[in-house]
VODRENLO-907962 format. One line per field, with one value per residue: residue in three letters; x, y, z of N, C-alpha, C, CB in turn; residue number from 1. Coordinates in steps of 0.02 Angstrom, whole numbers, plus 50000, padded with zeros to 5 digits. Glycine has a CB too. Example, Ala and Ser with C-alpha at 12.3 -4.5 7.8 and 13.67 -1.06 7.14 Angstrom:
REM residues 2
residuo [ALA,SER]
n_u [50660,50642]
n_v [49716,49888]
n_w [50390,50354]
ca_u [50615,50684]
ca_v [49775,49947]
ca_w [50390,50357]
c_u [50660,50645]
c_v [49835,50002]
c_w [50390,50394]
cb_u [50565,50704]
cb_v [49776,49970]
cb_w [50452,50286]
num [1,2]
***
This chain:
REM residues 244
residuo [MET,PHE,VAL,ASN,GLN,THR,ASP,PHE,ARG,VAL,ARG,ALA,ILE,GLY,ALA,ILE,VAL,ALA,VAL,ALA,LEU,LEU,VAL,SER,VAL,SER,PHE,VAL,GLN,ALA,GLN,ALA,PRO,LYS,ARG,PRO,GLY,LYS,ALA,ARG,ASP,ALA,ALA,LYS,SER,GLU,ALA,ALA,GLU,HIS,PRO,ARG,VAL,ARG,LEU,GLN,THR,SER,GLU,GLY,ASP,ILE,VAL,ILE,GLU,LEU,PHE,PRO,ASP,GLU,ALA,PRO,LEU,SER,VAL,GLU,ASN,PHE,LEU,GLN,TYR,VAL,ARG,ALA,GLY,PHE,TYR,ASP,GLY,LEU,ALA,PHE,HIS,ARG,VAL,LYS,ALA,ASP,PHE,MET,ILE,GLN,THR,GLY,GLY,TYR,THR,ALA,GLU,LEU,ASP,ALA,ARG,THR,ASP,GLY,LEU,ARG,PRO,ALA,ILE,LYS,ASN,GLU,SER,ALA,ASN,GLY,LEU,LYS,ASN,THR,ARG,GLY,THR,VAL,ALA,MET,ALA,ARG,LEU,SER,ASP,PRO,HIS,SER,ALA,THR,SER,GLN,PHE,PHE,ILE,ASN,VAL,VAL,ASP,ASN,PRO,HIS,LEU,ASP,ARG,SER,THR,ARG,GLN,PRO,PHE,GLY,PHE,ALA,VAL,PHE,GLY,GLN,VAL,VAL,GLU,GLY,MET,ASP,VAL,VAL,ASP,ARG,ILE,GLN,HIS,ALA,ASN,THR,THR,GLN,HIS,PRO,LYS,ASP,PRO,ARG,GLN,GLY,LYS,ASP,GLY,PRO,VAL,ASN,PRO,ASP,PRO,PRO,ILE,VAL,ILE,ARG,LYS,ALA,MET,VAL,GLU,GLY,ASP,ALA,GLN,GLU,SER,ALA,PRO,ALA,GLU,GLN,PRO,GLN,ASP,LYS,PRO,VAL,GLU,THR,PRO,SER,PRO,GLU]
n_u [51592,51454,51285,51126,50992,50857,50846,50880,50774,50669,50707,50702,50567,50515,50568,50501,50369,50380,50410,50291,50201,50247,50221,50083,50047,50097,50013,49888,49912,49931,49803,49735,49652,49734,49814,49837,50005,50142,50216,50123,50032,50114,50137,50010,49996,50098,50049,49938,49997,50075,49999,49963,49951,49889,49921,49845,49903,49907,50028,50065,50070,50093,50151,50129,50198,50141,50179,50117,50157,50258,50202,50059,49947,49960,49956,49827,49749,49782,49737,49600,49567,49599,49509,49390,49389,49443,49563,49549,49560,49635,49779,49959,50015,50127,50285,50452,50602,50734,50700,50556,50390,50225,50057,49877,49786,49732,49642,49660,49641,49689,49603,49556,49520,49406,49292,49263,49381,49476,49502,49655,49807,49913,50086,50203,50341,50442,50464,50573,50589,50662,50673,50708,50756,50616,50533,50375,50290,50197,50131,50128,50079,50163,50132,50168,50076,49979,49948,49842,49769,49866,50016,50186,50313,50477,50608,50742,50866,50819,50875,50857,50725,50697,50664,50758,50886,50890,50770,50632,50514,50492,50453,50333,50369,50280,50271,50331,50384,50363,50343,50355,50446,50504,50398,50379,50498,50479,50377,50440,50524,50440,50369,50348,50251,50204,50058,49912,49834,49919,49948,50048,50075,50179,50297,50388,50431,50408,50314,50205,50143,50129,50063,49933,49965,49880,49800,49715,49646,49647,49683,49665,49764,49699,49581,49409,49303,49265,49333,49239,49143,49229,49221,49150,49258,49289,49281,49337,49480,49630,49774,49921,49995,50168,50328,50484]
n_v [47557,47569,47534,47583,47476,47502,47641,47636,47564,47653,47763,47706,47674,47802,47853,47773,47815,47948,47934,47874,47979,48072,48004,47999,48137,48168,48091,48150,48277,48241,48205,48323,48460,48526,48684,48813,48830,48944,48961,48937,49038,49147,49129,49152,49286,49342,49314,49395,49520,49523,49497,49370,49341,49230,49193,49104,49046,49011,48953,48905,48922,49077,49153,49296,49396,49530,49701,49792,49886,49964,50002,50049,50103,50051,49913,49897,49939,49842,49724,49749,49744,49609,49541,49579,49505,49557,49531,49404,49305,49395,49438,49413,49539,49604,49557,49551,49481,49469,49588,49629,49562,49600,49634,49642,49725,49690,49575,49407,49427,49550,49654,49796,49797,49889,49909,49914,49972,50062,50223,50311,50291,50364,50384,50276,50260,50308,50227,50152,50023,49921,49895,49750,49584,49480,49563,49651,49777,49931,49971,50115,50272,50412,50510,50516,50480,50392,50258,50116,49974,49893,49796,49740,49612,49608,49532,49538,49633,49800,49942,50066,50092,50134,50259,50408,50538,50589,50543,50583,50515,50347,50178,50105,49982,49849,49720,49547,49405,49249,49118,49020,49078,49007,48992,49125,49144,49056,49123,49243,49198,49156,49119,49256,49380,49514,49579,49629,49715,49766,49854,49953,49976,49914,49975,49916,49809,49633,49584,49519,49376,49220,49067,49159,49201,49180,49245,49138,49137,49247,49257,49297,49226,49130,49199,49189,49196,49169,49247,49376,49361,49407,49565,49589,49606,49764,49856,49979,50074,50092,50180,50090,50072,50082,50025,50089]
n_w [53129,53241,53205,53251,53251,53270,53244,53110,53054,53078,53001,52873,52861,52862,52742,52650,52669,52628,52491,52449,52470,52375,52255,52261,52256,52129,52049,52072,52017,51885,51849,51852,51765,51621,51599,51477,51424,51455,51339,51238,51263,51240,51104,51054,51088,51011,50883,50882,50889,50773,50642,50518,50344,50225,50060,49942,49801,49623,49606,49727,49909,49995,50139,50233,50356,50453,50500,50611,50707,50651,50529,50537,50464,50335,50361,50419,50312,50214,50279,50282,50146,50122,50207,50149,50036,49922,49854,49802,49662,49589,49487,49477,49402,49358,49337,49372,49355,49472,49533,49576,49618,49574,49627,49657,49592,49466,49361,49294,49161,49148,49179,49267,49439,49517,49594,49764,49798,49914,49996,49959,50054,50182,50154,50226,50227,50307,50413,50448,50400,50275,50096,50071,50016,50008,50081,50095,50011,49989,49831,49725,49644,49563,49653,49821,49918,49869,49874,49864,49843,49785,49796,49819,49813,49861,49773,49777,49866,49867,49880,49819,49824,49948,50074,50071,50078,49951,49905,49976,50003,50004,49955,50051,50167,50240,50281,50285,50196,50266,50243,50097,50005,49904,49818,49782,49712,49606,49541,49505,49406,49308,49146,49039,48950,48837,48870,48779,48856,48950,49097,49104,48976,48904,48947,49031,48959,48921,49049,49097,49167,49081,49067,49160,49333,49479,49628,49717,49837,49975,50146,50321,50439,50569,50580,50620,50532,50360,50213,50131,49978,49828,49742,49579,49438,49356,49201,49195,49166,49262,49319,49347,49505,49530,49576,49524]
ca_u [51546,51394,51222,51067,50943,50792,50851,50882,50706,50628,50725,50679,50494,50504,50583,50447,50311,50394,50403,50220,50169,50266,50185,50013,50042,50108,49953,49836,49929,49921,49732,49706,49647,49794,49805,49884,50070,50166,50238,50064,50006,50160,50126,49948,50010,50138,50005,49895,50038,50100,49953,49990,49904,49907,49899,49843,49911,49909,50095,50078,50052,50141,50127,50159,50191,50132,50212,50073,50190,50296,50161,49990,49899,49968,49933,49754,49723,49792,49692,49531,49559,49600,49446,49335,49395,49461,49619,49533,49553,49680,49840,50023,50013,50192,50337,50518,50653,50788,50674,50498,50328,50173,49988,49830,49745,49707,49623,49702,49632,49716,49550,49565,49467,49396,49241,49293,49442,49472,49541,49728,49833,49974,50149,50237,50409,50489,50458,50636,50592,50696,50651,50755,50727,50563,50487,50315,50282,50141,50143,50095,50094,50215,50110,50189,50020,49928,49940,49775,49765,49921,50076,50237,50361,50546,50642,50811,50871,50806,50884,50836,50654,50691,50667,50827,50890,50873,50701,50600,50462,50507,50397,50325,50369,50234,50269,50387,50366,50393,50337,50339,50492,50514,50343,50396,50551,50449,50339,50485,50555,50388,50368,50309,50238,50174,49986,49883,49806,49969,49934,50101,50080,50242,50355,50436,50442,50361,50314,50142,50150,50090,49994,49927,49973,49827,49786,49650,49614,49689,49649,49703,49770,49669,49515,49355,49258,49294,49330,49178,49155,49261,49180,49163,49303,49259,49322,49364,49552,49663,49847,49949,50049,50225,50397,50525]
ca_v [47602,47534,47563,47565,47446,47536,47703,47619,47546,47714,47802,47670,47683,47872,47861,47741,47859,48007,47914,47863,48044,48102,47970,48020,48205,48167,48063,48201,48329,48214,48202,48391,48490,48563,48753,48831,48849,49011,48962,48943,49106,49194,49122,49187,49358,49360,49312,49455,49579,49519,49454,49339,49331,49177,49200,49040,49064,48954,48924,48882,48969,49126,49180,49362,49423,49602,49741,49848,49938,50009,50026,50036,50119,50003,49848,49898,49944,49776,49676,49762,49716,49536,49518,49592,49461,49597,49503,49338,49305,49443,49409,49447,49568,49634,49514,49567,49441,49508,49652,49619,49537,49647,49611,49680,49772,49667,49505,49369,49457,49618,49703,49828,49788,49954,49904,49894,50011,50106,50285,50305,50299,50403,50349,50260,50237,50333,50183,50118,49958,49927,49852,49696,49524,49449,49611,49667,49850,49960,50003,50180,50314,50461,50542,50470,50460,50367,50185,50090,49901,49855,49785,49700,49575,49615,49468,49553,49696,49857,50002,50127,50102,50158,50331,50433,50611,50603,50523,50591,50464,50285,50132,50085,49911,49835,49649,49505,49336,49203,49052,49022,49115,48966,49009,49192,49137,49026,49175,49292,49167,49130,49143,49319,49408,49581,49572,49689,49761,49779,49920,50002,49983,49889,50015,49871,49751,49578,49571,49488,49303,49181,49083,49203,49174,49216,49233,49104,49161,49278,49251,49313,49165,49135,49229,49140,49200,49166,49311,49388,49352,49464,49603,49573,49655,49813,49870,50046,50070,50135,50178,50043,50098,50041,50045,50093]
ca_w [53165,53262,53181,53290,53205,53278,53207,53039,53033,53079,52943,52814,52856,52844,52671,52611,52673,52586,52421,52437,52465,52312,52202,52266,52231,52056,52019,52075,51968,51818,51834,51852,51698,51602,51577,51423,51449,51439,51269,51196,51273,51205,51033,51039,51092,50953,50825,50884,50875,50705,50603,50457,50289,50179,49991,49907,49731,49577,49610,49795,49962,50021,50203,50247,50424,50449,50552,50627,50747,50607,50473,50558,50412,50280,50384,50425,50243,50184,50311,50261,50079,50127,50238,50102,49978,49863,49817,49775,49589,49556,49460,49480,49335,49340,49365,49346,49388,49505,49555,49620,49588,49595,49621,49697,49556,49401,49353,49248,49095,49157,49190,49332,49489,49548,49646,49828,49812,49971,49986,49964,50122,50192,50144,50290,50212,50357,50472,50462,50367,50210,50042,50063,49987,50046,50112,50057,50014,49952,49767,49722,49586,49579,49716,49875,49961,49822,49879,49881,49854,49755,49836,49785,49854,49836,49764,49794,49903,49823,49921,49784,49839,50017,50088,50077,50070,49881,49894,50042,50011,49969,49951,50121,50184,50295,50297,50266,50181,50314,50212,50026,49961,49845,49773,49757,49662,49546,49507,49473,49347,49264,49077,49034,48883,48840,48858,48747,48906,49001,49128,49091,48903,48879,48968,49064,48918,48935,49121,49116,49166,49033,49086,49219,49401,49515,49699,49721,49898,50027,50210,50381,50478,50636,50577,50627,50475,50294,50176,50093,49906,49796,49695,49509,49408,49312,49143,49200,49173,49312,49312,49395,49548,49515,49593,49463]
c_u [51481,51332,51165,51013,50875,50791,50848,50812,50661,50643,50699,50604,50478,50516,50528,50385,50320,50385,50329,50183,50185,50229,50112,50003,50050,50046,49897,49849,49917,49848,49700,49703,49709,49775,49854,49950,50090,50186,50179,50034,50048,50149,50062,49958,50049,50096,49961,49934,50062,50055,49987,49934,49932,49878,49902,49844,49911,49978,50111,50063,50111,50112,50166,50145,50190,50162,50170,50105,50225,50252,50086,49938,49900,49941,49857,49721,49726,49744,49620,49519,49556,49533,49385,49336,49417,49515,49604,49522,49597,49746,49902,50033,50081,50247,50403,50570,50708,50766,50616,50440,50270,50103,49942,49785,49710,49691,49671,49698,49659,49661,49560,49506,49461,49342,49274,49357,49429,49512,49616,49751,49897,50036,50184,50309,50461,50490,50521,50643,50619,50667,50705,50718,50674,50516,50430,50302,50222,50166,50104,50112,50150,50197,50127,50132,49962,49916,49869,49779,49827,49982,50125,50282,50430,50579,50718,50810,50864,50813,50861,50761,50643,50690,50741,50827,50873,50799,50663,50546,50481,50443,50391,50321,50322,50231,50330,50361,50402,50385,50323,50385,50510,50459,50356,50448,50525,50411,50386,50518,50503,50396,50324,50302,50214,50102,49960,49855,49855,49958,49986,50117,50149,50304,50409,50457,50392,50362,50250,50147,50103,50108,49991,49937,49927,49828,49717,49610,49666,49650,49695,49706,49742,49601,49462,49311,49298,49289,49264,49194,49183,49211,49198,49209,49265,49308,49355,49440,49578,49738,49874,50002,50110,50290,50439,50592]
c_v [47564,47571,47537,47541,47480,47601,47689,47605,47608,47757,47770,47680,47755,47884,47832,47785,47920,47992,47904,47929,48078,48070,47992,48090,48208,48141,48114,48255,48305,48214,48271,48418,48532,48633,48768,48854,48919,49016,48972,49013,49157,49190,49158,49263,49382,49363,49374,49517,49581,49472,49427,49330,49277,49191,49131,49056,49001,48922,48896,48938,49015,49154,49243,49381,49499,49638,49802,49902,49989,50040,50014,50050,50069,49934,49846,49900,49875,49725,49687,49735,49640,49511,49530,49546,49496,49563,49436,49343,49354,49410,49447,49475,49596,49595,49530,49529,49487,49579,49641,49587,49577,49619,49659,49727,49746,49593,49471,49396,49530,49671,49731,49814,49854,49953,49878,49931,50059,50170,50272,50320,50340,50359,50339,50237,50262,50288,50144,50050,49967,49877,49800,49634,49495,49498,49627,49742,49871,49988,50068,50214,50362,50502,50495,50445,50432,50292,50166,50015,49864,49852,49742,49666,49583,49547,49476,49615,49754,49923,50066,50140,50130,50234,50351,50508,50631,50591,50527,50539,50403,50244,50097,50009,49901,49762,49612,49435,49290,49130,49062,49064,49073,48979,49077,49186,49103,49079,49224,49264,49137,49157,49205,49340,49480,49575,49636,49740,49773,49849,49973,50008,49966,49928,49972,49813,49696,49559,49537,49412,49269,49108,49126,49165,49214,49199,49201,49128,49192,49276,49270,49250,49176,49168,49175,49139,49197,49235,49316,49377,49416,49499,49583,49627,49701,49828,49939,50043,50115,50128,50132,50076,50054,50068,50044,50059]
c_w [53179,53238,53223,53242,53210,53238,53132,53014,53030,53017,52878,52804,52835,52770,52628,52611,52628,52512,52403,52429,52398,52254,52201,52238,52155,52020,52017,52023,51897,51799,51828,51781,51682,51578,51521,51453,51427,51366,51223,51202,51237,51130,51012,51038,51032,50890,50822,50867,50803,50665,50541,50406,50243,50110,49959,49832,49688,49574,49679,49845,49980,50085,50219,50319,50419,50509,50570,50669,50703,50552,50487,50503,50355,50299,50389,50357,50209,50213,50290,50191,50081,50153,50193,50041,49914,49821,49784,49700,49553,49537,49482,49410,49311,49376,49332,49387,49414,49522,49603,49581,49617,49581,49658,49660,49494,49401,49305,49177,49093,49153,49261,49378,49527,49602,49710,49844,49869,49957,49994,50036,50124,50185,50211,50279,50261,50419,50488,50429,50296,50160,50028,50037,50035,50081,50065,50066,49972,49886,49764,49656,49605,49641,49773,49918,49919,49826,49899,49895,49830,49800,49796,49836,49823,49830,49772,49839,49853,49862,49887,49794,49909,50019,50097,50071,49999,49867,49961,50056,49969,49961,50019,50130,50244,50314,50271,50251,50230,50292,50138,49983,49899,49794,49742,49701,49599,49506,49471,49410,49299,49193,49073,48961,48892,48820,48824,48797,48964,49031,49114,49017,48876,48900,49001,49020,48937,49010,49144,49111,49117,49041,49149,49285,49446,49590,49702,49782,49944,50092,50268,50423,50548,50636,50581,50565,50410,50261,50138,50019,49875,49750,49624,49479,49360,49255,49145,49210,49229,49301,49366,49438,49542,49542,49529,49475]
cb_u [51531,51393,51210,51042,50936,50778,50915,50928,50676,50643,50802,50695,50460,50550,50650,50430,50299,50464,50442,50189,50191,50341,50189,49990,50095,50168,49931,49831,50001,49949,49697,49748,49584,49832,49813,49854,50121,50225,50276,50012,50003,50233,50122,49894,50048,50196,49963,49863,50098,50174,49889,50024,49892,49883,49944,49778,49975,49888,50147,50150,50028,50155,50136,50130,50249,50058,50282,50013,50241,50353,50181,49973,49912,50042,49965,49732,49764,49865,49698,49516,49618,49657,49436,49337,49329,49485,49678,49471,49483,49693,49835,50083,49962,50195,50318,50531,50682,50849,50652,50476,50319,50182,49980,49867,49786,49759,49550,49683,49558,49769,49479,49575,49482,49379,49183,49306,49465,49499,49518,49763,49845,49974,50195,50198,50429,50471,50402,50645,50523,50771,50635,50791,50781,50592,50525,50253,50346,50106,50123,50116,50031,50227,50033,50239,49996,49947,49990,49725,49706,49940,50060,50279,50341,50586,50627,50856,50938,50735,50957,50850,50615,50749,50624,50874,50961,50916,50696,50569,50392,50561,50406,50263,50441,50165,50206,50442,50385,50360,50281,50272,50556,50516,50275,50422,50609,50402,50294,50540,50603,50318,50343,50343,50185,50213,49948,49829,49740,50041,49927,50165,50061,50240,50334,50406,50514,50378,50322,50085,50140,50104,49954,49858,50048,49760,49790,49659,49576,49708,49623,49670,49844,49714,49507,49313,49217,49259,49390,49150,49089,49323,49191,49097,49359,49242,49281,49332,49585,49643,49878,49978,50025,50231,50428,50537]
cb_v [47666,47525,47546,47626,47372,47551,47740,47559,47494,47755,47810,47596,47666,47918,47827,47672,47881,48033,47849,47822,48089,48094,47894,48017,48250,48123,48000,48231,48350,48145,48162,48438,48533,48526,48802,48885,48800,49031,48897,48890,49122,49178,49048,49168,49375,49309,49249,49462,49580,49495,49491,49272,49398,49107,49252,48998,49104,48976,48976,48858,48932,49184,49127,49415,49398,49618,49763,49822,49906,49972,49990,50077,50189,49998,49831,49958,49995,49752,49682,49837,49738,49513,49552,49664,49428,49666,49495,49308,49318,49504,49408,49398,49623,49710,49438,49645,49388,49511,49696,49685,49459,49714,49538,49718,49828,49683,49500,49295,49456,49632,49672,49904,49728,50005,49857,49821,50049,50072,50339,50353,50231,50437,50387,50207,50258,50404,50135,50110,49924,49915,49894,49680,49471,49405,49675,49625,49885,50014,49956,50225,50352,50507,50559,50504,50520,50385,50156,50105,49873,49886,49752,49743,49499,49661,49438,49565,49701,49852,50009,50120,50037,50131,50349,50401,50637,50559,50451,50660,50491,50245,50080,50117,49886,49859,49617,49502,49317,49212,49008,49045,49134,48891,49010,49237,49097,48968,49213,49314,49113,49149,49088,49375,49365,49632,49559,49670,49732,49774,49912,49984,50053,49889,50069,49845,49725,49516,49636,49514,49275,49206,49018,49236,49179,49199,49301,49028,49103,49353,49180,49373,49142,49173,49271,49156,49264,49112,49318,49458,49333,49443,49680,49569,49620,49878,49865,50085,50090,50114,50250,49981,50103,50032,49997,50166]
cb_w [53124,53339,53107,53334,53219,53353,53224,53027,53081,53144,52939,52818,52925,52885,52655,52641,52747,52600,52407,52493,52523,52301,52211,52339,52264,52039,52057,52145,51977,51813,51888,51896,51693,51547,51636,51378,51427,51483,51252,51214,51348,51223,51013,51090,51156,50943,50825,50954,50923,50703,50585,50473,50250,50205,49952,49926,49720,49507,49591,49803,50023,49968,50261,50199,50471,50443,50528,50663,50796,50575,50407,50618,50385,50259,50451,50468,50203,50194,50388,50264,50034,50174,50305,50079,49965,49885,49863,49810,49572,49603,49384,49502,49333,49359,49355,49349,49340,49460,49495,49650,49600,49560,49649,49746,49537,49346,49327,49248,49074,49104,49181,49324,49538,49496,49624,49829,49749,50036,50035,49914,50154,50262,50095,50327,50143,50377,50461,50534,50365,50218,49978,50130,49972,50097,50132,50081,49989,49994,49707,49781,49562,49519,49714,49918,50002,49752,49930,49824,49818,49688,49905,49736,49860,49884,49696,49729,49943,49791,49939,49709,49831,50059,50151,50022,50089,49835,49862,50047,49991,50005,49893,50150,50201,50276,50269,50323,50107,50383,50247,50018,49999,49863,49812,49814,49691,49566,49557,49522,49369,49292,49029,49075,48844,48795,48925,48698,48933,48972,49203,49130,48882,48806,49017,49129,48927,48892,49159,49070,49235,48959,49097,49219,49427,49486,49743,49723,49934,50008,50220,50421,50482,50680,50513,50688,50479,50250,50129,50105,49870,49756,49706,49469,49371,49351,49081,49258,49107,49386,49318,49360,49622,49441,49648,49442]
num [1,2,3,4,5,6,7,8,9,10,11,12,13,14,15,16,17,18,19,20,21,22,23,24,25,26,27,28,29,30,31,32,33,34,35,36,37,38,39,40,41,42,43,44,45,46,47,48,49,50,51,52,53,54,55,56,57,58,59,60,61,62,63,64,65,66,67,68,69,70,71,72,73,74,75,76,77,78,79,80,81,82,83,84,85,86,87,88,89,90,91,92,93,94,95,96,97,98,99,100,101,102,103,104,105,106,107,108,109,110,111,112,113,114,115,116,117,118,119,120,121,122,123,124,125,126,127,128,129,130,131,132,133,134,135,136,137,138,139,140,141,142,143,144,145,146,147,148,149,150,151,152,153,154,155,156,157,158,159,160,161,162,163,164,165,166,167,168,169,170,171,172,173,174,175,176,177,178,179,180,181,182,183,184,185,186,187,188,189,190,191,192,193,194,195,196,197,198,199,200,201,202,203,204,205,206,207,208,209,210,211,212,213,214,215,216,217,218,219,220,221,222,223,224,225,226,227,228,229,230,231,232,233,234,235,236,237,238,239,240,241,242,243,244]
***
């Protein structure tokens, strides 16, 4: 087949010009300021919708993702305690292997922290969230609407703590451990004793970690401001809210 050399040269020159234009456009785009991508924006949105709290404990860090859609009262209550520094210096005062680990009310000396306590909140156990391994729930007294600052982390599935026809009010789940379940497991298997000031007066047997395991600091991830200093613990005794 005969090829016209003039046509060939014209086509070749056109191809070279097209390539040069593409290179030029790519260079300009490379120099332009970069805008946050959709993935980053989505991550920010997700963080805003599901805030996370980091507990820096003497055994390592535990990160809890919160569920404000399902448990708005419990989440807001928890965040206010965290931001006030209420949990800083408190101990895991009740640890039961193959059940749960509980904190949020007592110092390492098992003195109740009462200054800074907020009013009790409404029970949100009808939110559909279950007490499965790694979930975080509000501790309370026999009154279903008595939860204040104390919470626990389930170390196994605990369906008997869920709302049911037999139990109209369960223990309200409001979060999930997303980092640090190895720390949770170390805590559940910690050496325990029966402290003279055990809040439940030995009803559970030896459940007080020895040596104490404390929350050195609790913080909301992404918060610009540091938590305020924690209130000094008081000697006034309070009944410990406890899942059975």
